[in-house]
N, C-alpha and C positions, 0 to 999 in steps of 0.2 A: 505494501497500501502506498511505502514512497516512508513512511510513519518508524519511530524506536521511541517509543514510551521504556522513563531508566527505568521501573516497575519492572517490569520484564528485564532488561539484559540494560543492567547496572553496569556492568566494567564497558560495555560497547556504548555505554552512553557518555559515558567517564571520558572514555578517548579524541570522541568528538566533542566532546563541546571541551575539553583541553587541547584540542588541535582543528583547530574548528576551518585556519586559515589554509594546511596541509588538502584534507580537505575538499575542498569546494577547491585550493590550485589543481586537484586528481577529474572535478567534478566542466570544471571549467571547459573541456575538450568538448565537453558533454554540452553546454553551453546548463546547464543547472549547478543549480549551487542548495548549500545545507546549513537551515537557519536552529537554533538553538533556542527554543524559552525552558531556559534553564528554573523559574518561578517555577512549570508547570510537569516539568519530566521531561521534556518534546523535544526530537531532533528530526527535522521534513524535510523533503526534496523538493524543492519549488525552477521553475521555468525561468534561468539566469536575466534580469535585466537587461530588455536590452538586445537581444536573441530576437531576433527573421527568422527563416528560417524561406528561403528565395524569395518573394519579394511580395507576398502574401502575408498584409501587413491588415484590412480588414474583421473585426474581430471572430467574426464566421467562416475565415477560411483559414483561425488559427490554428496552428500542427505542429506537431514534435513528435519528432520518429520515436524518446523512450516515454514515451509521458501524452496518455489518449484527453479527449477533452469529454468531461462527461455531464451533459446539464441537464438540470434537475428539471421536475417536473409543477409546477404550482403550485400545488401540496403538500411534495416535499419540499420547495420553499419556504414555505410558511410551516409545514413541522421544525424546521432548522433554525427560522428563527423564535421561531417559543422554546424546544433545547436550548438555543444557544443563551433567553432571559432565565430559563433554569437555571442554565451550566452559572452562568454568571451574579443569578441573586444567593445558592447557592454558600458558589465563592466569595462573598462580601460573607455570609452568613459563620460559614466556619472555615475558610482562610483557604488563601491561596494555596494549589497539589493535592486535597484534599478529595475522594476518590467520588463522585456524584452521585448518585446514586436516587430514583426516581419511581412510582410510581407507576404502572402503562396504567392502568386505569386514573388517572389524576392528569392525563392526556387532553383523554375522548375530551372530555365541555368543555376543553381551550382549544384542542379542534373543530366545534361545533359551530362556535362561532363565528370559526371563518370560512369554514366551508358550509355548511348549513348540515341541521342534523336525514337522517335519509328511512332516519322513523325503523329500525332495524337497530339492536343492540350489536346484533351477530353479524350484520358487518357492517358496523359502522367499529368491532371489533378487528376484521380482515382488515378495511381496510388501514386505518393503523398500523396491524402486522405488514401488510407490505410494504408501508413504506418506514417504518425503523427495520426491515431487512431489508428495502432498497439502504438507509443513511449507514447501518451496519456493513456494510458496503467500503463508506466511504473513511472507516474508523471515523466516524465520529460518537457510534453509542454501543454497546455489548449484546448480544444476546439476550434475551429476556428469562431472570433466572425460575429458578424455584418459585417465590413470592411473588414474582408477576414486574419487577422492576424490571431495567435496563442501567447501569451506571452511561453514565453524560461523558464522554473522551476526554481531555484536555485538547485535543486537536481540531474541535469545535468553535472554540478561540480561533482561528485563522483560520478556518474553509469561511465563517461566514460574520467576515469581517465586516467591520463599518462601513467599508466602499462594494461589497457584493449588497452586503442588507442596506443600502444607498442604491443602490442597482436596484434593485426588487421593488425596495416601494419606486418608484418609478418608470415600472415595467408595469406594478399596478392601479398606480394613477393612467400608464396612457389605458389600457385598458379598460380602465370606467372612463373614464374621457371615452374612450369610441362604443361604451354597450351604452349609452348617456345617449349620445349623439346620434346613434342606428333606432332609440327605439324617440326622437320625437320625427 
């Protein structure tokens, strides 16, 4: 997934954190770099700023031979924003670097605020389970455990950063303007 949590591999994380410049020098010919978040115990690989693939400058044509660009659906993006809010709130309450767990059932009403209710609890849970499973592939959440809880992983603070959330808000406003413009 291109990320390493200190909790899972403390020795490797320590080596990367200590020698980030050397790791970046090795990754530079590939157009990649590593970023280290010491507070959250996270190291992750990103595309180096200014890296260009040929002449593709348009965002829709962005490509990197080693990194897939994965788009999120509107529902996935909304859940990501909700999870980020929960993550940051729990971090403020309990301290940075502590595991953040949340009950899956507590996410249902929050998601319904934005997506509406299907009228079926089973359908709502299936929809949420599918969304969580997709986000798990991005390293944002863990599997649902036996107590019906998930762990929100620290990568969420970087994946759902303010720039990405602003882009989501702009997209939602454009969709809202289109729908109200079409209704009149």
